[in-house]
N, C-alpha and C positions, 0 to 999 in steps of 0.2 A: 363613505368616499372621503379620502383625506384631501388636504389642500393642494397637493401636487398631482392630483388626478382629475381628469375630466371625462364625463360620460359620453359614450358614442351610442348609436342606435342599438336597441335590444335585438338579440339574436334568438331564434328558436331552434333547438337542437334535440336530438335523441341520442343519449350517451349511456354509459355504464352497461353496455350490452352483456358483459360477462356476468354481472349480478342478475340481470333480468333473465338470462337463460336458465338460471338455477331455479326460477320460480315456476317454470312450465309444468314440472311434475306435480307440484302442489296445486296448481290451477286445475289440472286434470282430476285430481282427487276431490277437490271442492265441488266439481261439476256434479258429482253423484249425490251430495247431501246438502250443499249450500251454494246455489247458483249465484246469489248476490255477491258472496265473497269471491267466487271464481271470476265474476265480472269486474269487481273492484281491483283484484290483483292483476287482471289482464290489462286494465287501463293504467295501472300504477307506473309512474315514471315515463309514460309515453310522450308527454309534452312538457318540455323544460323551457323556461325563459331565462336567458342569460343577459347580463349587461356586459358590454365590452368597454374596458377602461384603458385610457392611455396615460402613461406616466409622462408628465410634462418635461421632466429632466432627461429621461432616457429614451422617450418616445416608444417604449415597449408597450405592447398590448396584452391585457390580461382579462380573462373571462371570469365573471362571478355569477353564480346561480342566484337568481332573484325570486323565482316563483316556480312551483312544481306541484302537481297533484300526486299524492302517495296514498296507498291503501291503509298503511299503518298496521297491517296484520302481523301478529307475532311470528308467523312462519314465512314471511316474505323476506328473502335474502336481500333484496334491494333496499327495503325499509330498514332492516337491521343494520346494514352497512352504513346508511346515513345516520341512524340513531347512535351507533357506536362512535362515530366521529364526533357528534355533538356532545355526547356524554363524556368522552375523553377530554374534550376542550374544557367543559365545565368542571370536571373533577381536577384537572390540572390546575385551573385557576384557584380552586378551593385549597389545594395542597400548597400552592405557592403562597397564598395568603397566610396559611398556618405557619409556614417556614419563616415568613417575615416577622412573626411574633415569637416563635418558639424554636429552640434547637431540638430537632426530632430526627428519628430514623424510621425505616420502614421494614416490615416483615410481611412476607407473602405466605399464606397458610391455606391448606386444602383440608376440608373436613368431610369425611364420607360416612356412609352407613350401608347396610346390606341392600342389594338391589331389590326392587319391588315390582310386582305386576303392574302394568300400565293402568289397570282399573283401580289401583290403590294409590296412584300418584298424588291426587289431591290431598288425601288425608296424610300421606307421608310428608308432603311439603309443609302442611300445617304443623306436624310433629317436629320437623326440623326447625321451623321458625321458633316454636315454643321452646325447644331445647336450647337453641342459640341464645334466646332471651334469658333462660335460666343460667346458662354459663356466664353470660355477660354481667349478671347480677352478683356473681361470686366476688368476694373481696379480692381474691387472688387476681382475677381478671381486671377489676376496676383499679387496683393499685398499680398495675403494670401497663395497661392499654389506655392510651389517650383518646383514640377514636378509631373508626373502622369504616371500610367500604365492603359490603358483603354481596357477592354475586352468585346467583343460582345457575347451575348447569344441569341439563337433563338429557344426556345422550342415551341412545338405545344401548342395551346391553350387548357386548360383543361375545361371540362364541370364542371359547378358549383357544389361544394360539392361532387365531385367524383374524382377518379384517372384516369378516361378515357379521351382520347384526342379527340378534334375536329380538325382533321388534315387540314381542309380547312383554318384555321386561325393560325397565329403564334403570339408569344408574344416577340418581340424583345426588348432588353434592354441592358444597359451598366452596367458593374461592374467596378468600378474604385478604384485604390489605389492611394491616394493622399499623397505626401510627404509635410509636413508642418514644419515650424520652431518650436522649443520647446516653444517659447513664444506665440504660436498661441492661446493657451487656456487662456491666461491672458486677461481679458476683457478690461484692461486699454490700450492695444495696438491696439484695434479696428481691429484685424485680424480674430477673431473667427466668423464664419458664422453659424448662427443657421439654424436648419432644415427648418423652415418656409421661410427663405431667400433663401436657396438652391432651394426650390420648385419654388419660384418666378423667380429666375435666370434661371432655366431650362425651365419654362413655357414661359418666354420672349424669350429665345433662340429658342425654338420650334415654337414660334409665333402661339400658340394655344389659344383657348378661354376657356380652362379648366385648372384645377390645376393637373398636373401629379403627380404620386407617386414618392417620393424620400426618400430613407432610408440612414441614416448616422450613422456610428458606429466608435467609437474610438478603435483602436487596442492597447490594453494595454500590457505592458511587465509584465512578471511574473518570478518567480524563476524557474519555471518548463519548460518554453518554450522560445525559441529564438523569439523575436517579429518580426524580419525580416523574418524568416522562416514561421511564422504564416501569415504574410502579403502576402508573395508570394503565399503560399498555397491557401489562400482565393481568390486570383485574378486569377491565372493561370488556376485553375481547370475548370472555367466556360465555356470558349469558346471551350474547347476540351473534355468536359465530354461527355460520351456516352448517347444519348437519344434513348429510345426504339422506333424504327420506324418499327418494324416487322408488325404492323397492319395498317401501312399507305398505302393507295391505291397507286398502281404503278403510275398512272397518276399524282398524287399529289407529289410523290417523284421525278418524272422526272421534274416537275415544280420547285420543291425546288432546284434541282441541277442547273437548268437554272438561277434561281434568285440569287443563291449564287456564281455564277461563278466570279472569280477574286476578291471576297470580302475578305478583311483582317479582321481577328478576333481580332488581338491585335494591339494596337498603343501606342507609348510612346511620352512623351513631357516634356519640361522643363529640369531640371538638370538630 
């Protein structure tokens, strides 16, 4: 609370109904194999405590969330929404601190590999993590990339040319925010990595006999948007965004929870 605000009595409210509604289908699935998680998710976000603040200069009132019980489940849309907001703020502050010391630019990259059965997801993620580590240890990578944020996304596989999912398979991939020096794009410095080279670097790291899909995009600054905010928004949203699992069979959802146990969705490296 800053000097120009004063605290008024605490309010208790139930909000964020849109996110809460998205958890109902997950709660129903948990009821079949983990009633404790079902109960925790049911209670998640039901009781919120807000402080009401008054600006002494403008007399405007603002609410600030001060206390709330959350289940912290990986598949809770409500918790993921809260977590994404927190991570976005933290990441933004880190990138701002880097920019205060160095002249940098940002690249957004997506690294994919072939889809896998949901029963192989755990070992596939381990393979992806190890492969990314191998790629990041290459001199080509270390000479060009100052730091990174790496986000894992695991959506169900879509049937071709439809919006329907084949829940027996998943499409794991990495979304990465790379921090690069401002002279990265000058060809005379031999720092710039073309998309074709990224594909080969990733294929070599994966140790596969096919060329995986790699998408590289430059995050450009504009007069209308903060490039750091844009970079953070593009990266943080993926591992925590809500995937519609209401039609996923219960046995496959249970397998998904087993495969994703103790798996980190975000990783940071370099500066």
